[in-house]
N, CA, C and O atoms as a GROMACS GRO file, in nm:
protein
  332
    1SER      N    1   0.301  -5.939  -1.270
    1SER     CA    2   0.326  -5.914  -1.411
    1SER      C    3   0.386  -5.776  -1.431
    1SER      O    4   0.378  -5.690  -1.344
    2LYS      N    5   0.445  -5.758  -1.546
    2LYS     CA    6   0.507  -5.629  -1.577
    2LYS      C    7   0.402  -5.519  -1.585
    2LYS      O    8   0.425  -5.407  -1.540
    3GLU      N    9   0.285  -5.552  -1.642
    3GLU     CA   10   0.180  -5.452  -1.654
    3GLU      C   11   0.135  -5.405  -1.515
    3GLU      O   12   0.113  -5.286  -1.494
    4GLY      N   13   0.121  -5.498  -1.423
    4GLY     CA   14   0.080  -5.464  -1.288
    4GLY      C   15   0.183  -5.375  -1.221
    4GLY      O   16   0.147  -5.280  -1.151
    5TRP      N   17   0.309  -5.404  -1.242
    5TRP     CA   18   0.416  -5.323  -1.183
    5TRP      C   19   0.416  -5.181  -1.240
    5TRP      O   20   0.436  -5.084  -1.167
    6ALA      N   21   0.393  -5.168  -1.371
    6ALA     CA   22   0.389  -5.037  -1.435
    6ALA      C   23   0.271  -4.956  -1.379
    6ALA      O   24   0.283  -4.836  -1.358
    7THR      N   25   0.159  -5.022  -1.355
    7THR     CA   26   0.042  -4.954  -1.302
    7THR      C   27   0.069  -4.905  -1.160
    7THR      O   28   0.036  -4.792  -1.125
    8VAL      N   29   0.130  -4.991  -1.078
    8VAL     CA   30   0.163  -4.952  -0.942
    8VAL      C   31   0.263  -4.836  -0.943
    8VAL      O   32   0.251  -4.741  -0.865
    9SER      N   33   0.361  -4.844  -1.032
    9SER     CA   34   0.460  -4.738  -1.044
    9SER      C   35   0.394  -4.608  -1.088
    9SER      O   36   0.425  -4.501  -1.036
   10SER      N   37   0.304  -4.618  -1.183
   10SER     CA   38   0.233  -4.499  -1.232
   10SER      C   39   0.147  -4.439  -1.121
   10SER      O   40   0.139  -4.317  -1.108
   11LEU      N   41   0.084  -4.524  -1.042
   11LEU     CA   42   0.002  -4.475  -0.931
   11LEU      C   43   0.090  -4.403  -0.829
   11LEU      O   44   0.052  -4.300  -0.774
   12GLY      N   45   0.208  -4.460  -0.804
   12GLY     CA   46   0.302  -4.395  -0.712
   12GLY      C   47   0.341  -4.258  -0.762
   12GLY      O   48   0.346  -4.162  -0.686
   13ASN      N   49   0.370  -4.248  -0.893
   13ASN     CA   50   0.405  -4.118  -0.952
   13ASN      C   51   0.287  -4.022  -0.944
   13ASN      O   52   0.305  -3.903  -0.919
   14LEU      N   53   0.166  -4.075  -0.966
   14LEU     CA   54   0.047  -3.993  -0.959
   14LEU      C   55   0.027  -3.940  -0.817
   14LEU      O   56  -0.005  -3.823  -0.798
   15GLU      N   57   0.046  -4.027  -0.718
   15GLU     CA   58   0.034  -3.985  -0.578
   15GLU      C   59   0.137  -3.877  -0.545
   15GLU      O   60   0.106  -3.779  -0.478
   16ASP      N   61   0.259  -3.897  -0.593
   16ASP     CA   62   0.363  -3.796  -0.571
   16ASP      C   63   0.323  -3.663  -0.635
   16ASP      O   64   0.340  -3.557  -0.575
   17SER      N   65   0.270  -3.670  -0.756
   17SER     CA   66   0.228  -3.548  -0.826
   17SER      C   67   0.115  -3.479  -0.751
   17SER      O   68   0.113  -3.356  -0.740
   18ILE      N   69   0.022  -3.558  -0.700
   18ILE     CA   70  -0.090  -3.500  -0.625
   18ILE      C   71  -0.040  -3.434  -0.498
   18ILE      O   72  -0.084  -3.324  -0.464
   19CYS      N   73   0.054  -3.499  -0.429
   19CYS     CA   74   0.111  -3.440  -0.307
   19CYS      C   75   0.184  -3.311  -0.338
   19CYS      O   76   0.170  -3.212  -0.267
   20ILE      N   77   0.262  -3.312  -0.445
   20ILE     CA   78   0.336  -3.192  -0.485
   20ILE      C   79   0.238  -3.083  -0.525
   20ILE      O   80   0.255  -2.966  -0.490
   21SER      N   81   0.134  -3.122  -0.599
   21SER     CA   82   0.034  -3.026  -0.643
   21SER      C   83  -0.040  -2.966  -0.523
   21SER      O   84  -0.067  -2.846  -0.520
   22ALA      N   85  -0.072  -3.049  -0.425
   22ALA     CA   86  -0.142  -3.002  -0.306
   22ALA      C   87  -0.052  -2.906  -0.228
   22ALA      O   88  -0.097  -2.802  -0.180
   23ALA      N   89   0.076  -2.942  -0.216
   23ALA     CA   90   0.170  -2.855  -0.147
   23ALA      C   91   0.185  -2.724  -0.224
   23ALA      O   92   0.190  -2.616  -0.164
   24SER      N   93   0.193  -2.734  -0.354
   24SER     CA   94   0.206  -2.616  -0.438
   24SER      C   95   0.082  -2.528  -0.426
   24SER      O   96   0.094  -2.406  -0.416
   25THR      N   97  -0.035  -2.588  -0.426
   25THR     CA   98  -0.159  -2.513  -0.409
   25THR      C   99  -0.162  -2.445  -0.274
   25THR      O  100  -0.203  -2.329  -0.262
   26SER      N  101  -0.118  -2.515  -0.171
   26SER     CA  102  -0.112  -2.457  -0.037
   26SER      C  103  -0.016  -2.339  -0.034
   26SER      O  104  -0.046  -2.236   0.025
   27ASP      N  105   0.100  -2.354  -0.098
   27ASP     CA  106   0.198  -2.245  -0.105
   27ASP      C  107   0.139  -2.124  -0.178
   27ASP      O  108   0.156  -2.010  -0.135
   28VAL      N  109   0.070  -2.152  -0.288
   28VAL     CA  110   0.010  -2.043  -0.365
   28VAL      C  111  -0.096  -1.973  -0.281
   28VAL      O  112  -0.104  -1.850  -0.281
   29GLN      N  113  -0.177  -2.049  -0.210
   29GLN     CA  114  -0.280  -1.989  -0.125
   29GLN      C  115  -0.217  -1.906  -0.013
   29GLN      O  116  -0.266  -1.798   0.020
   30ASP      N  117  -0.109  -1.957   0.044
   30ASP     CA  118  -0.038  -1.882   0.149
   30ASP      C  119   0.018  -1.751   0.094
   30ASP      O  120   0.006  -1.645   0.156
   31ARG      N  121   0.080  -1.761  -0.024
   31ARG     CA  122   0.136  -1.640  -0.086
   31ARG      C  123   0.027  -1.541  -0.123
   31ARG      O  124   0.044  -1.420  -0.106
   32LEU      N  125  -0.085  -1.593  -0.172
   32LEU     CA  126  -0.197  -1.506  -0.207
   32LEU      C  127  -0.252  -1.435  -0.083
   32LEU      O  128  -0.279  -1.315  -0.086
   33SER      N  129  -0.266  -1.509   0.025
   33SER     CA  130  -0.313  -1.449   0.150
   33SER      C  131  -0.217  -1.342   0.199
   33SER      O  132  -0.260  -1.235   0.243
   34ALA      N  133  -0.088  -1.370   0.191
   34ALA     CA  134   0.013  -1.272   0.233
   34ALA      C  135   0.007  -1.147   0.146
   34ALA      O  136   0.018  -1.035   0.196
   35LEU      N  137  -0.012  -1.166   0.016
   35LEU     CA  138  -0.020  -1.051  -0.075
   35LEU      C  139  -0.148  -0.971  -0.050
   35LEU      O  140  -0.145  -0.848  -0.055
   36GLU      N  141  -0.258  -1.039  -0.023
   36GLU     CA  142  -0.382  -0.969   0.007
   36GLU      C  143  -0.368  -0.886   0.134
   36GLU      O  144  -0.417  -0.773   0.141
   37LEU      N  145  -0.301  -0.941   0.234
   37LEU     CA  146  -0.277  -0.869   0.359
   37LEU      C  147  -0.189  -0.746   0.332
   37LEU      O  148  -0.215  -0.637   0.383
   38ARG      N  149  -0.087  -0.766   0.251
   38ARG     CA  150   0.004  -0.656   0.219
   38ARG      C  151  -0.069  -0.544   0.145
   38ARG      O  152  -0.047  -0.426   0.173
   39VAL      N  153  -0.156  -0.580   0.051
   39VAL     CA  154  -0.234  -0.480  -0.022
   39VAL      C  155  -0.324  -0.403   0.074
   39VAL      O  156  -0.334  -0.281   0.065
   40GLN      N  157  -0.389  -0.473   0.167
   40GLN     CA  158  -0.476  -0.408   0.264
   40GLN      C  159  -0.397  -0.311   0.351
   40GLN      O  160  -0.442  -0.200   0.379
   41GLN      N  161  -0.277  -0.354   0.394
   41GLN     CA  162  -0.193  -0.266   0.476
   41GLN      C  163  -0.152  -0.142   0.397
   41GLN      O  164  -0.149  -0.032   0.451
   42GLN      N  165  -0.120  -0.160   0.270
   42GLN     CA  166  -0.079  -0.047   0.187
   42GLN      C  167  -0.197   0.047   0.163
   42GLN      O  168  -0.180   0.169   0.161
   43GLU      N  169  -0.318  -0.009   0.145
   43GLU     CA  170  -0.436   0.076   0.130
   43GLU      C  171  -0.460   0.157   0.257
   43GLU      O  172  -0.495   0.275   0.250
   44ASP      N  173  -0.442   0.093   0.372
   44ASP     CA  174  -0.457   0.164   0.500
   44ASP      C  175  -0.354   0.276   0.512
   44ASP      O  176  -0.385   0.386   0.557
   45GLU      N  177  -0.231   0.246   0.472
   45GLU     CA  178  -0.124   0.346   0.479
   45GLU      C  179  -0.154   0.463   0.386
   45GLU      O  180  -0.130   0.579   0.421
   46ILE      N  181  -0.205   0.435   0.267
   46ILE     CA  182  -0.241   0.540   0.172
   46ILE      C  183  -0.350   0.630   0.231
   46ILE      O  184  -0.345   0.752   0.216
   47THR      N  185  -0.447   0.569   0.298
   47THR     CA  186  -0.554   0.646   0.362
   47THR      C  187  -0.496   0.741   0.467
   47THR      O  188  -0.534   0.858   0.474
   48VAL      N  189  -0.404   0.690   0.548
   48VAL     CA  190  -0.341   0.774   0.651
   48VAL      C  191  -0.259   0.886   0.586
   48VAL      O  192  -0.263   1.000   0.632
   49LEU      N  193  -0.186   0.853   0.481
   49LEU     CA  194  -0.105   0.954   0.412
   49LEU      C  195  -0.193   1.062   0.348
   49LEU      O  196  -0.157   1.180   0.350
   50LYS      N  197  -0.307   1.022   0.292
   50LYS     CA  198  -0.399   1.121   0.234
   50LYS      C  199  -0.451   1.215   0.342
   50LYS      O  200  -0.461   1.336   0.320
   51ALA      N  201  -0.485   1.160   0.457
   51ALA     CA  202  -0.534   1.244   0.567
   51ALA      C  203  -0.425   1.340   0.614
   51ALA      O  204  -0.453   1.457   0.640
   52ALA      N  205  -0.303   1.291   0.625
   52ALA     CA  206  -0.191   1.376   0.668
   52ALA      C  207  -0.166   1.486   0.565
   52ALA      O  208  -0.141   1.601   0.602
   53LEU      N  209  -0.171   1.452   0.438
   53LEU     CA  210  -0.151   1.552   0.332
   53LEU      C  211  -0.260   1.657   0.336
   53LEU      O  212  -0.232   1.776   0.322
   54ALA      N  213  -0.384   1.615   0.354
   54ALA     CA  214  -0.496   1.710   0.363
   54ALA      C  215  -0.474   1.805   0.481
   54ALA      O  216  -0.500   1.925   0.469
   55ASP      N  217  -0.426   1.754   0.594
   55ASP     CA  218  -0.399   1.837   0.710
   55ASP      C  219  -0.288   1.938   0.682
   55ASP      O  220  -0.299   2.054   0.720
   56VAL      N  221  -0.183   1.893   0.616
   56VAL     CA  222  -0.071   1.983   0.582
   56VAL      C  223  -0.119   2.093   0.487
   56VAL      O  224  -0.083   2.209   0.504
   57LEU      N  225  -0.199   2.056   0.389
   57LEU     CA  226  -0.250   2.155   0.294
   57LEU      C  227  -0.342   2.257   0.364
   57LEU      O  228  -0.339   2.376   0.332
   58ARG      N  229  -0.422   2.209   0.457
   58ARG     CA  230  -0.510   2.299   0.534
   58ARG      C  231  -0.426   2.396   0.616
   58ARG      O  232  -0.454   2.516   0.618
   59ARG      N  233  -0.322   2.345   0.683
   59ARG     CA  234  -0.235   2.431   0.764
   59ARG      C  235  -0.161   2.532   0.677
   59ARG      O  236  -0.145   2.648   0.715
   60LEU      N  237  -0.117   2.488   0.560
   60LEU     CA  238  -0.046   2.577   0.468
   60LEU      C  239  -0.138   2.690   0.422
   60LEU      O  240  -0.095   2.805   0.415
   61ALA      N  241  -0.262   2.658   0.391
   61ALA     CA  242  -0.358   2.761   0.349
   61ALA      C  243  -0.381   2.862   0.461
   61ALA      O  244  -0.387   2.982   0.436
   62ILE      N  245  -0.396   2.813   0.584
   62ILE     CA  246  -0.414   2.902   0.700
   62ILE      C  247  -0.292   2.992   0.716
   62ILE      O  248  -0.306   3.112   0.740
   63SER      N  249  -0.173   2.934   0.703
   63SER     CA  250  -0.049   3.011   0.717
   63SER      C  251  -0.038   3.117   0.609
   63SER      O  252   0.000   3.231   0.637
   64GLU      N  253  -0.072   3.080   0.485
   64GLU     CA  254  -0.065   3.177   0.375
   64GLU      C  255  -0.166   3.289   0.397
   64GLU      O  256  -0.136   3.405   0.370
   65ASP      N  257  -0.284   3.255   0.445
   65ASP     CA  258  -0.385   3.358   0.474
   65ASP      C  259  -0.335   3.452   0.584
   65ASP      O  260  -0.354   3.574   0.575
   66HIS      N  261  -0.271   3.397   0.686
   66HIS     CA  262  -0.218   3.477   0.796
   66HIS      C  263  -0.110   3.573   0.745
   66HIS      O  264  -0.109   3.691   0.780
   67VAL      N  265  -0.019   3.521   0.662
   67VAL     CA  266   0.088   3.605   0.607
   67VAL      C  267   0.028   3.717   0.523
   67VAL      O  268   0.073   3.831   0.530
   68ALA      N  269  -0.072   3.684   0.443
   68ALA     CA  270  -0.136   3.786   0.359
   68ALA      C  271  -0.203   3.894   0.444
   68ALA      O  272  -0.195   4.012   0.411
   69SER      N  273  -0.267   3.854   0.553
   69SER     CA  274  -0.334   3.954   0.638
   69SER      C  275  -0.232   4.040   0.712
   69SER      O  276  -0.256   4.159   0.733
   70VAL      N  277  -0.119   3.982   0.752
   70VAL     CA  278  -0.014   4.060   0.819
   70VAL      C  279   0.046   4.161   0.721
   70VAL      O  280   0.073   4.275   0.759
   71LYS      N  281   0.066   4.121   0.598
   71LYS     CA  282   0.123   4.212   0.497
   71LYS      C  283   0.028   4.329   0.472
   71LYS      O  284   0.072   4.441   0.448
   72LYS      N  285  -0.102   4.303   0.476
   72LYS     CA  286  -0.199   4.411   0.454
   72LYS      C  287  -0.199   4.510   0.570
   72LYS      O  288  -0.219   4.630   0.549
   73SER      N  289  -0.176   4.461   0.691
   73SER     CA  290  -0.182   4.549   0.808
   73SER      C  291  -0.054   4.628   0.830
   73SER      O  292  -0.057   4.730   0.898
   74VAL      N  293   0.057   4.583   0.774
   74VAL     CA  294   0.184   4.655   0.788
   74VAL      C  295   0.198   4.749   0.669
   74VAL      O  296   0.193   4.705   0.554
   75PRO      N  297   0.216   4.878   0.696
   75PRO     CA  298   0.228   4.973   0.583
   75PRO      C  299   0.355   4.946   0.503
   75PRO      O  300   0.460   4.911   0.559
   76SER      N  301   0.344   4.962   0.374
   76SER     CA  302   0.462   4.943   0.290
   76SER      C  303   0.551   5.066   0.301
   76SER      O  304   0.509   5.167   0.356
   77LYS      N  305   0.672   5.059   0.251
   77LYS     CA  306   0.768   5.170   0.261
   77LYS      C  307   0.718   5.294   0.192
   77LYS      O  308   0.745   5.405   0.238
   78GLY      N  309   0.646   5.279   0.086
   78GLY     CA  310   0.594   5.394   0.012
   78GLY      C  311   0.486   5.467   0.089
   78GLY      O  312   0.461   5.584   0.061
   79ASN      N  313   0.421   5.402   0.182
   79ASN     CA  314   0.311   5.465   0.256
   79ASN      C  315   0.357   5.530   0.388
   79ASN      O  316   0.276   5.593   0.456
   80CYS      N  317   0.483   5.516   0.423
   80CYS     CA  318   0.532   5.572   0.549
   80CYS      C  319   0.546   5.725   0.533
   80CYS      O  320   0.594   5.774   0.430
   81LEU      N  321   0.504   5.797   0.636
   81LEU     CA  322   0.520   5.943   0.636
   81LEU      C  323   0.644   5.979   0.716
   81LEU      O  324   0.664   5.929   0.826
   82LEU      N  325   0.724   6.066   0.661
   82LEU     CA  326   0.845   6.111   0.730
   82LEU      C  327   0.812   6.239   0.805
   82LEU      O  328   0.744   6.326   0.751
   83LYS      N  329   0.859   6.251   0.928
   83LYS     CA  330   0.836   6.372   1.008
   83LYS      C  331   0.958   6.458   1.006
   83LYS      O  332   0.960   6.565   1.068
   0.00000   0.00000   0.00000
């Protein structure tokens, strides 16, 4: 009967939709997993960059302290005695 054929056709469309939906869900899950991995990698990279920046700032402070101490130990032109 025509009604039976419409039902079978509708079921076929429903099965196709379910397959597409399942594939789409799988794609979304794959993309989500990839994005989560990327975020974790970026967080790791930020941690490394923060550590490197802290090291550079520490070295800069040491260097500035060294320059300041050298300037204190070298007499300025006004303090030189002429013989």
